[in-house]
MARZAMI-477044 format. One record per residue: x, z, y of N, C-alpha, C in turn; residue in three letters. Coordinates in steps of 0.2 Angstrom, whole numbers, plus 5000, padded with zeros to 4 digits. Layout:
BEGIN
   nxx   nzz   nyy  caxx  cazz  cayy   cxx   czz   cyy  type
     X     Z     Y     X     Z     Y     X     Z     Y   ALA
...
//
This chain:
BEGIN
   nxx   nzz   nyy  caxx  cazz  cayy   cxx   czz   cyy  type
  4792  5006  5076  4789  5003  5070  4782  5003  5071   UNK
  4778  4998  5070  4771  4997  5072  4768  4995  5065   UNK
  4763  4998  5063  4759  4996  5057  4753  4992  5060   UNK
  4752  4986  5057  4746  4982  5059  4740  4984  5055   UNK
  4734  4983  5057  4728  4984  5052  4729  4978  5047   UNK
  4726  4980  5041  4726  4975  5036  4723  4968  5037   UNK
  4718  4968  5042  4715  4961  5043  4720  4957  5047   UNK
  4725  4960  5051  4730  4956  5055  4736  4954  5051   UNK
  4736  4956  5045  4742  4954  5041  4741  4949  5036   UNK
  4746  4946  5033  4745  4941  5028  4742  4943  5022   UNK
  4738  4940  5019  4734  4943  5013  4739  4944  5007   UNK
  4745  4940  5007  4750  4941  5002  4754  4947  5003   UNK
  4754  4950  5009  4758  4956  5010  4754  4962  5010   UNK
  4757  4967  5007  4753  4973  5007  4753  4976  5014   UNK
  4747  4980  5015  4745  4982  5021  4749  4989  5023   UNK
  4752  4992  5018  4755  4998  5019  4763  4997  5021   UNK
  4765  4991  5021  4772  4990  5022  4773  4990  5030   UNK
  4778  4993  5032  4780  4993  5040  4782  4986  5042   UNK
  4780  4984  5048  4782  4977  5051  4786  4979  5057   UNK
  4791  4976  5058  4796  4978  5064  4795  4972  5069   UNK
  4792  4974  5074  4791  4969  5080  4796  4970  5085   UNK
  4800  4964  5086  4805  4964  5091  4811  4967  5089   UNK
  4812  4969  5083  4818  4972  5081  4820  4969  5074   UNK
  4826  4969  5072  4828  4967  5066  4826  4973  5061   UNK
  4825  4970  5054  4824  4975  5049  4830  4979  5048   UNK
  4830  4985  5046  4836  4989  5045  4840  4986  5039   UNK
  4846  4987  5039  4851  4984  5034  4849  4988  5028   UNK
  4851  4985  5022  4850  4988  5016  4854  4994  5015   UNK
  4852  4999  5012  4856  5005  5012  4862  5004  5007   UNK
  4868  5005  5009  4873  5005  5004  4873  5010  4999   UNK
  4877  5009  4994  4877  5014  4988  4881  5020  4991   UNK
  4879  5026  4989  4883  5031  4991  4889  5032  4986   UNK
  4894  5035  4988  4900  5036  4984  4899  5039  4977   UNK
  4894  5043  4977  4892  5046  4971  4889  5042  4966   UNK
  4885  5037  4969  4881  5032  4964  4886  5027  4961   UNK
  4892  5026  4963  4896  5021  4961  4900  5024  4955   UNK
  4899  5021  4949  4902  5023  4943  4908  5020  4942   UNK
  4912  5023  4937  4919  5020  4936  4918  5013  4932   UNK
  4912  5013  4928  4911  5007  4924  4909  5001  4929   UNK
  4906  5003  4935  4904  4997  4940  4910  4995  4943   UNK
  4915  4999  4944  4922  4997  4947  4925  4993  4942   UNK
  4925  4995  4936  4929  4990  4931  4926  4984  4930   UNK
  4919  4983  4931  4916  4976  4931  4918  4972  4937   UNK
  4920  4975  4942  4922  4970  4948  4930  4971  4949   UNK
  4933  4973  4944  4940  4974  4945  4944  4968  4945   UNK
  4941  4962  4943  4944  4956  4943  4944  4952  4950   UNK
  4940  4955  4954  4938  4952  4961  4943  4955  4966   UNK
  4945  4951  4971  4948  4954  4977  4944  4960  4980   UNK
  4948  4964  4984  4944  4970  4987  4938  4968  4991   UNK
  4939  4963  4995  4933  4961  5000  4927  4959  4995   UNK
  4928  4955  4990  4923  4952  4986  4920  4958  4982   UNK
  4924  4963  4980  4921  4969  4976  4917  4973  4981   UNK
  4919  4974  4987  4915  4977  4992  4908  4974  4993   UNK
  4908  4967  4993  4902  4964  4994  4897  4965  4988   UNK
  4901  4964  4982  4897  4965  4976  4894  4972  4975   UNK
  4897  4977  4977  4895  4984  4977  4891  4986  4983   UNK
  4890  4981  4988  4886  4983  4994  4889  4989  4998   UNK
  4895  4989  4999  4898  4994  5003  4904  4992  5007   UNK
  4906  4995  5012  4912  4993  5016  4919  4995  5013   UNK
  4924  4992  5015  4931  4993  5012  4933  5001  5013   UNK
  4931  5004  5018  4934  5011  5019  4930  5015  5013   UNK
  4924  5015  5013  4920  5018  5008  4922  5016  5001   UNK
  4924  5010  5000  4926  5008  4993  4933  5011  4991   UNK
  4937  5011  4996  4944  5014  4995  4943  5022  4993   UNK
  4938  5025  4997  4937  5032  4995  4935  5033  4988   UNK
  4930  5029  4986  4928  5029  4979  4933  5028  4974   UNK
  4938  5023  4976  4943  5022  4971  4948  5028  4971   UNK
  4949  5031  4977  4953  5037  4977  4950  5043  4973   UNK
  4944  5043  4973  4940  5049  4969  4941  5048  4962   UNK
  4941  5041  4959  4942  5040  4952  4950  5039  4951   UNK
  4954  5040  4955  4961  5040  4954  4964  5033  4954   UNK
  4961  5028  4957  4964  5022  4957  4967  5021  4964   UNK
  4974  5021  4963  4978  5021  4969  4979  5013  4972   UNK
  4979  5009  4968  4980  5002  4970  4974  4998  4966   UNK
  4971  4993  4969  4966  4989  4966  4969  4984  4962   UNK
  4967  4983  4955  4971  4980  4950  4970  4972  4950   UNK
  4966  4969  4955  4965  4962  4955  4971  4958  4954   UNK
  4976  4959  4957  4982  4954  4957  4986  4955  4951   UNK
  4986  4961  4948  4989  4962  4942  4986  4959  4936   UNK
  4979  4959  4936  4975  4956  4931  4976  4948  4932   UNK
  4976  4946  4938  4977  4938  4939  4984  4936  4936   UNK
  4989  4940  4937  4996  4939  4935  4996  4939  4927   UNK
  4993  4943  4924  4992  4943  4917  4989  4938  4914   UNK
  4983  4935  4918  4980  4929  4916  4984  4923  4916   UNK
  4988  4923  4921  4993  4917  4922  4998  4917  4916   UNK
  5000  4923  4915  5005  4924  4909  5002  4922  4903   UNK
  4996  4924  4901  4993  4922  4895  4992  4914  4894   UNK
  4990  4911  4900  4990  4904  4900  4996  4900  4899   UNK
  5001  4903  4903  5008  4900  4903  5013  4902  4897   UNK
  5011  4906  4893  5015  4908  4887  5017  4902  4883   UNK
  5013  4898  4881  5015  4892  4877  5020  4887  4880   UNK
  5021  4888  4887  5025  4884  4891  5033  4886  4890   UNK
  5033  4892  4888  5040  4895  4888  5044  4892  4883   UNK
  5051  4891  4884  5055  4889  4879  5056  4894  4873   UNK
  5057  4891  4867  5057  4896  4861  5063  4900  4861   UNK
  5068  4898  4865  5074  4902  4865  5074  4908  4869   UNK
  5069  4910  4872  5068  4915  4877  5068  4922  4873   UNK
  5073  4926  4874  5073  4932  4870  5068  4937  4871   UNK
  5065  4937  4877  5059  4941  4879  5053  4939  4876   UNK
  5053  4933  4873  5046  4930  4870  5043  4934  4864   UNK
  5046  4940  4863  5043  4944  4858  5036  4947  4859   UNK
  5034  4947  4865  5027  4949  4867  5022  4944  4865   UNK
  5017  4947  4862  5012  4942  4860  5006  4942  4865   UNK
  5001  4937  4864  4996  4937  4868  4991  4943  4867   UNK
  4991  4946  4861  4987  4952  4860  4989  4958  4863   UNK
  4996  4958  4864  4999  4964  4868  4997  4963  4875   UNK
  4997  4957  4878  4996  4956  4885  4989  4957  4886   UNK
  4984  4955  4881  4977  4957  4882  4976  4964  4882   UNK
  4979  4968  4878  4978  4975  4877  4981  4978  4884   UNK
  4986  4976  4887  4989  4978  4893  4984  4977  4899   UNK
  4981  4971  4898  4976  4969  4904  4970  4974  4903   UNK
  4968  4975  4897  4962  4980  4897  4964  4987  4899   UNK
  4970  4989  4897  4972  4996  4900  4972  4996  4907   UNK
  4975  4991  4910  4975  4991  4918  4968  4991  4921   UNK
  4964  4987  4918  4957  4986  4920  4953  4993  4919   UNK
  4954  4996  4914  4951  5003  4913  4954  5008  4917   UNK
  4960  5007  4919  4963  5012  4923  4968  5017  4919   UNK
  4969  5015  4913  4973  5020  4909  4980  5018  4910   UNK
  4982  5012  4912  4989  5010  4914  4989  5008  4921   UNK
  4993  5010  4925  4993  5008  4932  4998  5003  4934   UNK
  5003  5001  4930  5008  4996  4932  5010  4992  4926   UNK
  5012  4986  4927  5014  4982  4921  5021  4984  4919   UNK
  5022  4984  4912  5029  4987  4910  5034  4982  4911   UNK
  5041  4984  4911  5046  4980  4913  5047  4973  4908   UNK
  5046  4974  4902  5046  4968  4898  5041  4962  4900   UNK
  5035  4964  4901  5030  4959  4903  5032  4957  4910   UNK
  5035  4961  4914  5037  4958  4921  5042  4953  4921   UNK
  5047  4955  4916  5053  4950  4915  5050  4943  4912   UNK
  5046  4944  4908  5043  4938  4905  5039  4934  4910   UNK
  5036  4937  4914  5032  4934  4920  5037  4930  4925   UNK
  5043  4933  4926  5048  4930  4930  5051  4924  4927   UNK
  5052  4924  4920  5055  4919  4917  5050  4913  4917   UNK
  5043  4915  4916  5038  4909  4916  5038  4906  4923   UNK
  5038  4911  4928  5038  4908  4935  5044  4903  4936   UNK
  5050  4905  4934  5056  4900  4935  5055  4894  4931   UNK
  5052  4894  4925  5050  4888  4922  5045  4883  4925   UNK
  5040  4886  4928  5035  4883  4932  5038  4880  4938   UNK
  5042  4884  4941  5045  4882  4948  5050  4876  4946   UNK
  5054  4876  4941  5058  4870  4940  5054  4864  4938   UNK
  5049  4865  4935  5045  4859  4933  5042  4856  4940   UNK
  5040  4861  4944  5037  4858  4951  5042  4855  4955   UNK
  5048  4858  4955  5053  4854  4959  5055  4848  4956   UNK
  5056  4847  4949  5057  4841  4946  5052  4836  4948   UNK
  5046  4838  4948  5040  4833  4949  5041  4831  4957   UNK
  5043  4835  4961  5043  4833  4968  5049  4829  4970   UNK
  5054  4829  4966  5060  4826  4968  5060  4818  4966   UNK
  5058  4814  4971  5057  4807  4970  5062  4804  4975   UNK
  5065  4798  4972  5070  4795  4976  5067  4793  4983   UNK
  5070  4794  4988  5067  4791  4995  5067  4784  4995   UNK
  5062  4781  4998  5062  4774  4998  5065  4771  5004   UNK
  5068  4765  5003  5072  4763  5009  5067  4760  5014   UNK
  5070  4761  5020  5066  4758  5026  5066  4751  5026   UNK
  5061  4748  5028  5061  4741  5029  5065  4739  5035   UNK
  5069  4734  5034  5073  4732  5040  5069  4729  5045   UNK
  5072  4729  5051  5068  4726  5057  5067  4731  5062   UNK
  5064  4729  5067  5063  4733  5073  5056  4736  5073   UNK
  5056  4742  5075  5049  4745  5075  5045  4742  5080   UNK
  5038  4742  5078  5034  4739  5083  5032  4744  5088   UNK
  5031  4742  5094  5029  4746  5100  5022  4744  5102   UNK
  5018  4749  5104  5012  4747  5107  5012  4745  5114   UNK
  5008  4741  5116  5008  4739  5123  5001  4742  5126   UNK
  5002  4746  5131  4996  4749  5134  4992  4745  5139   UNK
//
């Protein structure tokens, strides 16, 4: 590291800052595991692991160590996404579904509990409701894709001459 005299530096740059000649500047220092709070983990819990690591400026290994320190065995991103899909798709369910007794408020409370780490897994009733919703969406998707095949035009296929 070489420090240049103030007259050789840009007037906008402070003279006491180090200038790295021929080398790249050192990477920003990542957060130490002790500086990451549980609240900061909750704020990025909706992101996939890779994106959460980028947001917290740390590698995946260190991120997983921090999660283990706070008792988070599995990153809750996919569970939260699943509950979000369930909330959006709840009106699509038929009214005769017996499991339909779960309200949106209960699902939101479960989502908050998973995000804060108080609950680690989705309960069975919510899981069954999600399966029913998936079946309904799948049937709609298959029905939309089944289109009668068009008849081929009669005649001989054209061939290219090279």
